[in-house]
N, C-alpha and C positions, 0 to 999 in steps of 0.2 A: 700486523702479521701475527698469525696464530702462534707460530713457533717462537716468537719473541715474548710471548706472554709468560708470566710466572707459572711455575709447574702446578701450583695449587689451582690456578684458574683453568689450566688445560685439563686437569683431572675433573673439575666440575663440568666442563664441556663434554668430556667423554662419558661422564655419568648421566648426562641429561637424557640421552636416548633411552637407555634402560629404565631410567626413572619414569619417563613418559609411558613406557609399556606397562610398568608396575601400576601407575596411576590409572591407566585405562582398564587394566584387569580389576583393580579395586572398584572402580566406578561401575563396570559392567556387572560384576557379581553382586555388589551392593544394590544395584537397581533391580536385579532379579529377586534378591531377598525381600526387597521392599514392595515390589509390585506384582510380578506375574509368575514366580516360580518358587517352589519349595525344594531347596537343595539339601540332601542329607548331610548332616553335620555329625560325623561319627565320633568326633571328639567330645560331643555332648552326651554320648551313650556310655553307660557303664559296661565294663568287659564281662557281661553275663550272657551266656549262651541262651538264645531263644528257641532255636530248633536246628536240626541238621537234616541233610538228605540221607535217605535210606541207602546203605551201601557206599556212602562217601568215606573218605579218609578219616573224617571226624568220628563217624559211626564205628568204623573198625578200630579206631584208637581208643574207644571206650568213653567218649564224651557224651553227656546227656544234657537235655535242657535244664537250665537252672544252675549249671556249673559256673562258678565265678573264676575267671582266669586271673591268676595272681602274677605269674611270671611267664615269659616266653623267651626261650633260649637264654636262660639265666638273667634276663633283664626284667625288672619290674614294669608292669603296664599300668597306665592310668585310665585308659578309655578303650573303646572298641577299635578305634583307629590304629592304636599300637598293635593290637592283635592281628587285624586284617593285613596291615603292611608287612609284618613279620612273616605271615603265611604266604602272601602273594609274591614276596621276593625270595622264596625258598622252594621253587618247583623241584619235585622229585628228590628233595633232601629232607631227612628227618628233622623235625623241630620238637624240642622238649618243652612241654607245658606243665606248669604247676597249677593245680586247681584247688579251689575251696568248695567242697560239697557238703553242705549242712555242717560246717565247722570242722570237717575232716580234710586234711591236706593230702592230695593225690598227685602223683607224677605220671604223666602219660606222654606218649610220643606219637606225633601225627606227621605223615609224609604227604604234603599237598601234591595232588596230581597236576601234571603240566598241561596247561591249555596251549595246544601246539601253535596256534597262529601267532600268539604274542609271547609264549614261553613264560607265562607267570603261573604262580601256584594257586590252586583252588582246593580248599579243604572241605567244602560243602557245609560251612558254618554260617549262621546268621545271628545277629545280636537280639537281645530281648527288647522289644519295643513296647513302651507304654503309650497307648493311644492318646492323642490330644484332640480337643474340640477345635475344628477348623471352620465350623459354620453353625449358627444358631438361628433357626427359622422364627419369624415373627409370630406372635400369638401361639407359640408352641408350649408344651409342658416344660421343655428345657428352659425357655425364657422365663416362664412363670416361677420355676424353681431356682433361678439365679445363676444358671450356667452361662459362662462367657467363652468367647473365642480365646484359645490359648490355654484353657484349663487342662491339666494333665489328669486323666482318670486313673484312680488308684484302687478303688474298691466299690462294691455294691452290697449294701447291707452287711458290711464287715468282711465280705469275701474278696480277697485280692484279685485284681485284674492283671493278666499277663499278656493279653493281646486283644485286638479289636473284636475278633469273632466271639470270644468268651463274653465280652461286654454286651454285644448285640443279643446273644442268646439269653442272657439274664434279663434284658429289657423286654424281649419278646414274651418271656414267660411271666411277666409281671403286669399285664394290661389291667388297668383299673385299680391297681394296688399301689399305695404309697411306698416308695423305696428311698433309701438313703444312699446318695452317691458321694463318695469321698474323692475330693479333687485336690491337686496341688496347684495353687495360683501364685505364681512367682515363688516366694519362699514360704507362703502361708498355706497350712493344711485346713481345708474346709469340709464340712459335711452338709450337703444340700438335700432337701426333700423334693422329690419329683414323682408325679403320678403319670405313668405311661398311658397313652390313649390307644384305643383299638380293641380288637377281639383277642380272646385267649390264644396265646401262641404267636401273636402278631403285633405285640405292643411296640409303640414307637414313641420317641420323645422329641423328635424334630431337630436333630443335630447332624453335622457332618464330622466324620472321624478321619484322622490322619496320624502319621508318626512324626510329621515335620511341622514347622510353624514359621509363618512370615514374621518379619520384624518391623519395628518402627524405624524412622530415618536414622537416628543416632545409633541404635543397636545394629541396624543393617550395615552401616559403615564399619563398626567395630568387628562384627562377625566376618565381614568380607576381608578385612585386614588379617584377622586370625586365620581365615581360610587360605589366603594367599601365602602366609608365612608357613603354614603346614605343607602346602604344595611345594614351596621352595625347599623346605627341609627334606621332604620325601624325594624330590628330584635329585638333590645332592647325594642322598643315601643310595638311590638307584644307580647313579653314575659310579659311586664307589664300589657297589656290588658288581657292576659290569667290568670295572677295571680288575677286580680280583677274580673274575671268572665265575662267580656264583650266580650270575644272572646273564642270560643270553642277549645278544644284540638285537634279536627280533622285537624286543620291547621298545626299541626306538621307532618312532614314526616320522617319515619324511613327507615330501610334497604329495606323492601319490596317495599314501595312506591318509593324509590330512584332507585331501580332496574327497576321498571316499567317505570319511567320517563326516565332513561338512555336508555332503549331499544327503547322507542318512539323517543327520540332525535337522537339516532344513525340511525334509519330508515329514518329520514328526512335529514340526512347529518352530516358529522363530525363536521361542524362548530357549530351546535346546541349542539352537545355532549360536545365540548370543553367549550362552554358557560355555560352549566350545571355544568361541572367540576369546573369552576371558582366560581360559586355560592355555590357549596358544600364545596369548599376549604375555603371560607371566613366564611361559617357557622360553620365549624369545629374549626376554629380559635376562633370565638366568644364563642362557647361552652366550649372550653378549658380554656378560660379566665374567665369564671364565677367563683365566689368565693365559689365553692363547694369543700370540701375536697376530696382528691384523684385525682382531676383535677389540671392542672397547676395553674389555677387561685386560687384554694383553697390553694395550697402550698405557693403561693406568699402572700396570705392574712395572713397565719400563720406567715410567716417570717416578714411581716410588723407589726403584733401585737407584735412579740418578739422584733423587733427593737424599737417599742414605749416603751415597758416595760424594755428594755435594759437587758433582760435576757430571756433564753429559757423557754418555757412552759415545764411542767413535761412530762415525757414519757407516764404516765397514761392519762393525759389530751389529749395529741396528739393522743393516741390510741383511746380514746372515740370519738374524733372529726372525725378521719378517718373512724371509724365504721358508724357514722351518715352519712357521705358523701357517703360511699359505699352503704348503704341501700337506700339512696336517688337516687343514680344512677340506682340501680336495679329497684326501683319503676318506675322511668322515662322510663326505657327500656320496662317494662311490659306495661305501658300505651301506649307508642308509637307503640309497636308491635300490641297491641289490635286494635288500630285505623287503622293501616296499613292493618290488616286483614279485618276489617269492610269495608274499602274503596275499597279493591281489590278483595275480594272473593265474588262471586255471592250470593245474599241474600238467594236463595233457598238452599244453602249448609250450611248456618249458623244454629246453634242450635236454636230450637224454631220456625223454619219456617214451613209452611204448607206442604212442599214437603219432 
């Protein structure tokens, strides 16, 4: 009988369900890293501004390409993911940024505009991407010069590269002329000599460019674990901001919204659908681990309390706690479904509309 098992065994059983969802998410995302998709890993990008939209909050706030974001809302940032998350979770709220611009420290304030459907913030910023080699054609100048898939392009003839377009323009202008391409391969900086082929103004070296890179089997699993940890951390941070009222409930997605996103992902290819499945899986695991009675996390919390007291709670107390948890879940379902309908049903079909 399950109830007669030791508490630690029952805790392991309650943890098994969320654990399988976590493993499924790690497996799916690792498979995509390994085989068919290149997922943006913002934690691998430095917090350096690459460009911004004209007229965006970032532009009006005085941010320019090349600015290094040092702090956001008085918190030090380590990568672009920290910058994006802080801005996305602050719609219509001023966010203080400390920048490093050519060695000079500047303080600016940006107010991300609210994206109405999901109520998240958008400052119109993008990180600085250094292009990577994603393909090397056989018998091409790139292959002859020693370029490999995964090489990060840093400079051409000593001129720094800031984006793919700049690199392409340098190559096109150097047809028939030997050029030195500086690359970062793992942690080693190399200078390779390549002679673009083609006519003047249309030189090519036979490579594919991207800002992301697939990984080998071991690296794919490691990156997938790190990715899922980041998703979990961000999820708890979003829940905290919703509790404090700094983020709206529209950011929650329920069955209607998930069905809409799944359909859209499926139409763009199975790889995006699998990626969405991974995100949903880790989200289910996190939800189940919340200390809400009737969920796995709630059952674990009760067992931990009983372990601390060294005796079981009364059946009446457990029944009351389960009822509170049940009504909390029902309320959450109603709220989520309401916002799902608001986000996905045309406004002219909603009650109170003019039509």
